C-alpha positions in Angstrom: 32.1 11.9 -15.5 32.3 8.4 -15.6 29.1 7.4 -17.8 30.0 3.7 -16.8 29.9 4.1 -13.2 26.8 5.9 -12.8 24.9 3.5 -15.3 26.2 0.7 -12.7 24.7 2.9 -9.9 21.5 3.0 -11.7 21.5 -0.6 -11.9 21.7 -1.5 -8.3 18.7 0.8 -7.6 16.5 -1.0 -10.6 15.1 -3.0 -8.0 13.4 0.2 -6.1 15.4 -0.4 -3.0 17.2 2.4 -1.4 21.0 2.3 -1.6 23.3 3.9 0.7 26.2 5.8 -0.5 28.6 3.4 1.6 27.2 0.0 -0.1 27.4 2.1 -3.4 31.1 2.7 -2.8 32.0 -0.3 -1.8 30.0 -2.4 -4.4 32.0 0.0 -7.2 35.5 0.4 -5.4 35.5 3.9 -5.0 35.4 6.5 -2.7 32.3 8.0 -1.0 32.9 11.5 -2.1 32.8 10.2 -5.8 29.8 8.3 -5.4 28.2 11.3 -3.8 29.4 13.5 -6.5 27.3 10.7 -8.9 24.6 10.9 -7.2 23.9 14.6 -6.9 24.6 14.6 -11.2 22.2 11.7 -11.4 19.7 13.7 -9.4 19.8 16.6 -11.3 19.3 14.7 -14.5 16.0 13.5 -12.9 17.5 9.9 -12.7 17.2 9.1 -9.0 16.0 10.9 -5.5 18.6 11.6 -3.3 17.9 10.4 0.2 19.6 11.1 3.8 23.0 8.9 2.9 22.0 7.3 -0.3 19.5 7.2 -3.3 16.7 5.6 -4.6 15.3 5.3 -8.3 12.9 8.4 -9.7 12.1 7.1 -13.1 10.5 3.4 -12.1 7.0 3.0 -13.0 5.9 2.4 -9.6 7.5 2.0 -6.2 6.2 -1.1 -4.3 4.0 -0.1 -1.3 6.2 -2.6 0.7 9.5 -0.7 -0.2 8.4 2.7 0.4 7.0 1.9 3.9 10.2 0.8 5.3 12.2 3.9 4.0 12.9 6.5 6.6 10.5 4.9 9.0 11.8 6.8 12.1 10.6 10.5 10.5 7.4 9.1 9.0 6.3 7.8 12.6 7.3 11.1 13.8 5.5 13.0 10.9 2.5 10.7 11.4 2.0 11.2 15.1 2.6 15.1 14.7 -0.4 15.1 12.0 -2.4 13.2 14.2 -2.5 16.1 16.6 -4.2 18.0 13.8 -7.1 15.9 14.1 -10.4 16.9 16.0 -13.4 14.5 17.4 -16.2 14.5 14.8 -13.7 14.9 11.7 -14.4 13.9 8.4 -10.9 12.4 7.0 -9.6 11.5 3.4 -6.6 9.2 4.0 -4.7 8.4 1.0 -2.3 5.2 0.4 1.5 6.7 1.3 3.1 5.2 3.6 3.4 8.5 5.8 -0.2 8.6 5.9 -0.2 5.1 7.1 2.0 6.3 10.0 -1.1 8.2 11.4 -3.1 5.0 12.2 -1.6 4.2 15.8 -2.8 7.5 16.8 -5.9 7.6 15.6 -7.0 4.9 17.3 -7.6 7.2 20.4 -10.1 8.9 19.3 -13.6 8.4 19.6 -15.7 9.7 17.0 -14.1 10.0 13.4 -15.2 9.2 9.9 -12.4 8.0 7.8 -12.5 7.8 4.0 -9.8 5.8 2.6 -8.4 3.8 -0.5 -5.2 2.4 1.7 -5.9 -1.6 2.5 -2.9 -1.3 4.9 -4.7 1.5 6.6 -8.0 -0.4 7.1 -5.8 -3.4 8.3 -4.3 -1.0 10.9 -7.7 0.4 12.2 -9.8 -2.9 12.3 -9.4 -3.3 16.0 -10.8 0.1 16.5 -14.6 -0.4 16.3 -15.6 3.0 17.3 -14.1 4.6 14.3 -16.0 4.8 11.2 -14.5 3.4 8.1 -15.4 4.3 4.5 -13.2 2.1 1.9 -13.3 3.4 -1.4 -14.4 1.1 -4.2 -12.8 0.7 -7.3 -9.8 -1.4 -8.9 -7.3 -3.1 -6.6 -3.4 -2.0 -7.2 -1.6 -4.8 -5.8 1.8 -3.3 -5.6 0.5 0.1 -4.1 -2.0 -2.2 -2.0 -4.9 0.5 -2.8 -8.0 1.1 -4.8 -7.8 3.2 -7.8 -9.7 3.8 -11.0 -12.4 5.8 -12.4 -15.0 4.2 -9.7 -12.4 5.7 -7.1 -12.7 9.0 -8.5 -16.7 8.8 -8.5 -16.7 7.4 -4.8 -14.5 10.6 -3.8 -16.7 13.1 -5.2 -19.8 11.9 -3.3 -18.1 13.3 0.2 -16.8 16.1 1.2 -13.9 16.0 3.7 -13.1 18.4 6.6 -9.8 17.2 6.1 -7.3 15.3 3.4 -4.1 14.2 4.5 -2.1 13.4 1.3 1.4 12.0 0.4 3.4 12.9 -2.8 6.0 11.2 -4.9 7.9 14.9 -5.1 7.3 18.3 -4.5 9.0 21.7 -5.6 8.8 25.4 -5.9 9.3 25.1 -9.2 6.6 22.3 -10.4 4.4 22.2 -7.2 2.9 18.4 -6.6 4.3 15.7 -8.5 3.4 12.1 -9.2 5.1 8.8 -11.1 1.6 7.8 -12.4 -1.9 9.5 -13.9 -3.8 7.0 -11.6 -2.2 8.1 -8.2 -2.1 12.1 -9.6 -6.1 12.0 -10.5 -6.7 10.2 -7.3 -5.3 12.8 -5.2 -6.5 15.7 -6.9 -10.1 14.2 -6.0 -9.1 14.5 -2.4 -7.9 18.0 -2.8 -10.9 19.0 -4.6 -12.9 17.9 -1.8 -11.6 18.6 1.2 -11.9 22.0 3.4 -8.4 21.3 4.3 -5.5 19.6 3.0 -2.1 18.5 4.7 0.8 17.1 2.6 3.0 14.5 4.9 6.9 14.3 3.5 9.8 13.5 4.8 12.6 15.6 3.9 13.7 13.6 0.6 10.9 14.6 -1.2 11.4 18.4 -1.1 12.7 20.1 -4.2 12.3 16.7 -5.9 10.2 16.3 -9.2 8.6 13.5 -10.5 7.6 13.3 -14.1 4.0 14.7 -13.8 3.0 17.7 -12.6 -0.6 17.6 -11.1 -1.7 20.4 -8.5 0.2 23.7 -7.8 1.6 24.6 -4.1 -1.4 26.4 -3.7 -3.6 23.3 -3.3 -1.8 22.5 -0.1 -3.2 24.5 3.3 -0.6 22.8 5.4 3.0 20.7 5.1 3.8 18.6 7.8 7.7 17.3 7.9 10.9 17.2 10.1 13.4 20.0 10.6 16.2 20.5 8.4 15.4 21.3 5.1 17.3 24.8 4.2 15.7 27.8 5.9 15.7 30.0 2.9 13.4 27.0 1.2 11.3 27.0 4.3 10.7 30.4 3.7 9.8 30.1 0.6 7.7 27.5 0.7 5.5 29.8 3.2 5.5 32.5 1.0 4.0 30.3 -1.4 1.2 30.0 0.9 1.9 26.8 2.7 1.9 26.7 6.4 4.9 24.6 7.8 4.5 22.5 10.7 7.9 20.3 11.8 7.4 17.2 13.7 
């Protein structure tokens, strides 16, 4: 185990940007096999999140929305499109500030009668030219990094409403620890959405599975449907189904 090299890997990831295996191998002048071994070790220690072809940091206090929105863009687009097919006219929707949930926006514009309750500023902007949709912006404190509204007032706002469906994202999901988040603020907000919705839909690319952030905030039973891409080990998929989650692939 090369502690110095692993420390250098974390330094390359410190800005919150995803780094590829090939990039790290070139910068650290070692083989890609060695880098993959280091990344797996660091992932097991909870220091980073393995992605397809690389890694991102797991122990940052937050990941800026502008960064999250450009990771796994194709997967998020397909997941967002699939999620929108589960929406029905006249639905009342909770939509959180996750970048994968944001990918639903282009496909929601085709509906004629939806009520959307959200704390996401980018989502509001995307839907600004869809006047036939009813948009309810949650009030509270602005989180500039997340481009969203949070806080106690936001929780009170959510509690006033009942939605047919809640579409959410998480920082991590695992069979052992359920849903996890990087901050208490986001965890409490997501819990409020789940508590006030008839059905819950988790949108997640494959990098989120069997990854735990530091704060456990809800069991798997809080999620009725998981929408993701194909590719997760079938044994894991079966275990998620047995835990009560309907598995939907985009």
